[in-house]
C-alpha positions as CSV (number, residue, x, y, z in Angstrom):
1,V,4.6,11.1,-14.6
2,L,7.9,12.8,-13.2
3,D,10.2,12.0,-10.7
4,A,9.0,14.8,-7.5
5,Y,13.0,15.7,-7.2
6,C,14.4,19.3,-7.5
7,P,17.8,18.0,-8.5
8,H,20.1,20.6,-7.5
9,L,18.3,20.9,-4.0
10,G,17.2,17.6,-3.2
11,A,14.0,18.9,-2.2
12,H,10.5,16.7,-2.6
13,L,8.2,17.8,-5.3
14,G,5.6,16.2,-3.5
15,V,5.8,18.1,-0.6
16,G,3.4,21.6,-2.0
17,G,4.6,21.0,-5.5
18,R,2.2,22.3,-7.7
19,V,1.3,22.3,-11.9
20,V,1.2,24.8,-13.3
21,G,-0.1,24.9,-17.0
22,D,1.0,21.7,-18.1
23,A,4.4,22.4,-16.1
24,V,5.1,20.7,-12.0
25,R,7.1,24.0,-10.5
26,C,9.0,23.0,-7.6
27,P,8.2,24.3,-3.6
28,F,10.9,25.3,-3.1
29,H,12.9,27.6,-6.0
30,G,10.0,27.5,-8.1
31,W,11.8,26.0,-11.1
32,Q,9.4,24.0,-13.5
33,F,9.8,21.2,-15.3
34,D,7.8,20.0,-18.9
35,R,6.4,16.3,-19.0
36,T,9.2,15.2,-20.2
37,G,11.2,16.3,-17.4
38,Q,13.0,19.2,-18.7
39,C,13.4,22.2,-16.8
40,I,12.0,24.8,-19.0
41,E,12.4,28.4,-16.4
42,I,14.4,29.3,-13.3
43,P,13.1,32.3,-11.7
44,H,15.4,35.2,-12.0
45,C,17.3,33.4,-14.6
46,T,18.0,33.8,-18.1
47,T,20.0,31.0,-19.0
48,I,18.6,27.4,-17.7
49,P,21.8,24.3,-17.0
50,P,21.4,21.6,-19.8
51,N,21.3,18.9,-17.0
52,A,18.7,20.9,-15.3
53,K,15.7,17.4,-16.0
54,L,14.3,15.0,-13.8
55,R,13.0,11.3,-14.8
56,G,10.6,10.3,-16.5
57,W,8.1,7.3,-14.9
58,D,6.5,5.0,-17.6
59,V,2.2,4.7,-15.7
60,V,-0.5,3.3,-17.2
61,E,-4.5,3.6,-15.5
62,K,-5.9,0.4,-15.2
63,N,-8.0,-1.4,-12.9
64,G,-9.6,2.1,-10.7
65,L,-5.9,2.5,-10.1
66,I,-2.4,4.6,-11.9
67,F,0.7,2.4,-11.9
68,A,4.2,3.6,-12.0
69,W,7.3,1.8,-13.8
70,Y,10.1,1.5,-11.7
71,H,13.3,-0.1,-12.0
72,A,15.9,-0.8,-10.2
73,K,18.2,0.3,-13.3
74,E,15.7,2.5,-15.1
75,K,15.1,-0.3,-17.8
76,P,12.0,0.6,-19.7
77,P,8.6,-1.3,-18.9
78,D,8.8,-5.0,-20.3
79,W,5.5,-7.0,-19.2
80,E,2.0,-5.1,-19.4
81,V,-0.1,-4.5,-16.2
82,P,-3.2,-7.4,-16.6
83,T,-6.3,-6.2,-16.8
84,I,-8.9,-7.8,-14.2
85,H,-12.1,-7.7,-16.7
86,E,-14.5,-8.1,-13.5
87,L,-13.8,-4.3,-12.5
88,A,-16.2,-2.6,-15.2
89,D,-18.3,-5.6,-16.1
90,P,-21.3,-4.2,-14.3
91,D,-22.3,-7.6,-13.6
92,W,-20.4,-6.8,-10.7
93,T,-20.9,-4.8,-7.8
94,E,-19.3,-1.5,-7.9
95,P,-15.9,-2.2,-6.2
96,R,-14.9,-1.9,-2.5
97,R,-11.5,-0.7,-1.4
98,V,-9.5,-1.0,1.7
99,D,-5.9,0.0,2.3
100,L,-3.5,-1.6,4.2
101,E,-0.1,-0.8,5.8
102,V,2.0,-4.4,7.1
103,P,5.2,-3.7,8.4
104,I,6.6,-6.9,5.7
105,H,8.6,-6.9,2.6
106,L,6.7,-7.4,-0.4
107,Q,7.9,-11.0,-1.5
108,E,6.8,-12.4,2.3
109,L,3.0,-10.9,1.3
110,A,3.1,-12.4,-2.1
111,E,5.0,-15.5,-0.9
112,N,1.7,-16.4,1.8
113,N,-0.8,-17.1,-1.3
114,C,1.5,-20.4,-2.1
115,D,1.4,-21.5,1.4
116,P,-1.2,-23.8,2.2
117,A,0.3,-25.5,5.2
118,H,-1.3,-22.1,6.9
119,F,-5.2,-22.6,5.9
120,E,-5.9,-25.4,9.1
121,F,-3.7,-23.5,11.6
122,V,-4.2,-19.6,11.1
123,H,-7.6,-19.5,9.3
124,G,-9.6,-22.9,11.0
125,T,-10.1,-25.0,7.7
126,D,-10.4,-28.8,8.4
127,D,-7.6,-29.7,6.6
128,M,-4.6,-29.0,4.1
129,P,-6.2,-28.7,1.0
130,P,-4.3,-30.1,-2.0
131,S,-3.4,-27.3,-4.1
132,E,-1.2,-27.2,-8.2
133,M,1.3,-24.3,-8.5
134,E,1.6,-23.8,-12.7
135,V,3.7,-21.3,-14.0
136,S,2.6,-19.2,-17.7
137,E,5.4,-20.5,-20.2
138,D,6.9,-16.9,-20.3
139,G,7.6,-17.4,-16.2
140,R,6.4,-13.7,-15.3
141,F,2.9,-15.2,-13.9
142,Y,1.8,-18.4,-11.9
143,R,-1.3,-19.5,-10.5
144,M,-2.2,-21.6,-7.3
145,S,-5.5,-23.1,-7.6
146,S,-6.4,-25.3,-5.0
147,P,-10.2,-27.1,-4.1
148,F,-12.4,-26.3,-1.0
149,T,-16.5,-27.1,0.0
150,R,-18.7,-24.0,0.6
151,D,-22.0,-24.8,1.7
152,T,-25.0,-22.9,0.0
153,P,-28.3,-22.9,0.9
154,V,-28.7,-25.6,-2.4
155,G,-26.1,-27.7,0.3
156,P,-22.4,-28.2,0.1
157,V,-20.8,-27.0,-3.4
158,E,-17.3,-28.5,-4.7
159,M,-15.4,-25.0,-5.5
160,Q,-12.0,-23.7,-6.1
161,L,-9.6,-21.3,-4.9
162,V,-7.9,-19.7,-7.3
163,R,-4.4,-17.6,-6.5
164,D,-3.2,-15.8,-10.1
165,T,-0.1,-13.5,-9.4
166,W,2.1,-11.3,-11.6
167,G,5.4,-10.2,-10.0
168,L,5.5,-10.0,-6.5
169,G,2.8,-7.4,-6.2
170,L,-0.3,-7.6,-8.4
171,S,-3.0,-11.1,-7.6
172,T,-6.8,-12.2,-8.1
173,V,-8.1,-14.6,-5.9
174,R,-11.2,-15.7,-7.5
175,N,-13.7,-18.6,-5.6
176,E,-14.7,-20.5,-8.5
177,G,-17.4,-23.4,-9.2
178,I,-21.2,-22.1,-9.3
179,P,-22.4,-21.3,-12.7
180,G,-23.2,-17.7,-13.1
181,V,-21.4,-16.4,-9.3
182,G,-17.9,-14.7,-8.9
183,M,-15.9,-13.4,-6.1
184,L,-13.2,-11.6,-6.4
185,L,-10.1,-10.2,-4.6
186,F,-7.8,-7.3,-6.6
187,T,-4.8,-6.6,-4.6
188,S,-2.1,-3.9,-5.8
189,T,1.2,-4.0,-3.0
190,T,3.2,-1.3,-2.4
191,P,6.8,-1.5,-0.9
192,V,7.3,1.6,0.9
193,E,10.5,0.5,2.9
194,A,12.7,-2.1,3.2
195,D,10.1,-3.9,6.0
196,L,6.6,-2.0,5.4
197,S,4.5,-2.3,2.9
198,I,1.1,-1.1,1.6
199,M,-1.9,-3.5,0.5
200,R,-5.0,-2.1,-2.0
201,W,-7.5,-4.0,-2.5
202,S,-10.4,-3.9,-4.5
203,L,-13.4,-6.0,-3.8
204,S,-16.5,-7.2,-5.9
205,V,-19.3,-10.2,-6.0
206,T,-21.8,-10.4,-8.9
207,R,-24.5,-8.6,-8.8
208,N,-27.0,-11.6,-8.4
209,I,-25.2,-12.7,-5.0
210,A,-25.0,-8.9,-3.5
211,D,-27.6,-9.0,-1.6
212,Q,-27.3,-13.3,-0.3
213,T,-23.8,-13.6,0.2
214,G,-21.6,-10.9,-0.9
215,E,-21.3,-8.6,2.5
216,E,-20.1,-12.2,4.1
217,Y,-17.9,-12.7,1.6
218,L,-15.8,-9.1,1.6
219,Q,-15.9,-8.8,5.5
220,G,-14.7,-12.4,5.3
221,I,-11.8,-11.7,3.7
222,V,-10.9,-8.9,5.4
223,N,-11.4,-10.9,8.7
224,G,-9.0,-13.8,7.5
225,V,-5.8,-11.6,6.3
226,K,-6.0,-9.9,10.1
227,Q,-5.4,-13.6,10.6
228,D,-2.5,-13.4,9.0
229,I,-1.1,-9.6,9.9
230,P,0.0,-10.6,13.8
231,I,2.2,-13.1,12.8
232,W,3.3,-11.4,9.4
233,T,5.0,-8.5,12.0
234,N,6.5,-10.6,13.9
235,K,7.8,-13.9,11.9
236,I,11.7,-13.7,10.4
237,H,12.7,-14.0,7.6
238,R,15.1,-17.1,6.6
239,A,16.8,-16.9,3.7
240,S,17.8,-20.7,3.6
241,P,14.8,-22.2,6.3
242,V,14.3,-26.0,7.0
243,F,11.7,-27.1,4.8
244,C,9.4,-30.0,4.7
245,E,7.1,-31.4,2.1
246,T,3.9,-28.9,2.3
247,D,6.8,-26.4,2.0
248,K,7.3,-27.6,-2.1
249,Y,5.5,-24.4,-3.0
250,I,7.1,-21.7,-0.8
251,A,10.3,-23.3,-2.3
252,E,9.4,-22.8,-5.8
253,F,8.0,-19.6,-5.1
254,R,11.7,-18.3,-4.0
255,R,13.0,-19.5,-7.0
256,W,10.2,-17.7,-8.5
257,T,10.8,-14.7,-7.3
258,R,14.5,-15.0,-8.2
259,Q,13.6,-12.7,-11.9
260,F,12.2,-9.8,-10.5
261,Y,15.5,-9.1,-8.7
262,S,18.9,-7.0,-10.0
263,D,20.9,-8.1,-8.1
264,P,20.7,-12.4,-7.7
265,A,22.8,-12.4,-5.1
266,I,20.0,-11.0,-3.0
267,A,17.0,-12.7,-4.7
268,G,14.9,-13.9,-2.2
269,Q,15.8,-12.4,0.9
270,P,14.1,-9.3,1.6
């Protein structure tokens, strides 16, 4: 993927840019660029300035999405997008896609996964579930696990709500505990502006429960996040908040996020 930008004018190729053969053509003056980003043709010109080129972007297609690597200091990719196997498993339902635009910083959305204290007051759980947080050896990945009891046709079942997070923009939520039964939410969040993010969801369940509880699960996830949105929209981020005992996971999360900022001075301060 090339940076959609015409270098001599600052015209974004996304506004009417066209693919011509193996090249991308700028809609403003017709400059054409090859896959490497090098300008290969300028209408009415016999020579091409050597600096007429675009920045290239490393991309990968996984999990039904296309991911482009961006680094503020143009460093190359240093990790791989995880493969979510359920999304391509024939024993799971076709993923349902949901897009949400939320007026909040990317970090705030990721922080929600490690805040079990709000479950009781926002989502109506009986109590704050006990939780565990673990970070991978390389520090790139973390997991939050919270036990809960789910009512089923055969009686209450002890389960686990497992949240896996890679970086600040990728995460999964799984309900585990019933043998042979699975429920998955995969989220990919893209920052658009400092206080605006787009969440893209893929939701799926194993086919053996699709007819019984699949729709209930999918709708429950959507309804749950709708309960969060009014708070996200109105909350104020505090770089140095007053923490209490139940905020220990948020404090740990904010220390973990520092690795994802190029400037350590702004780490943890969306």
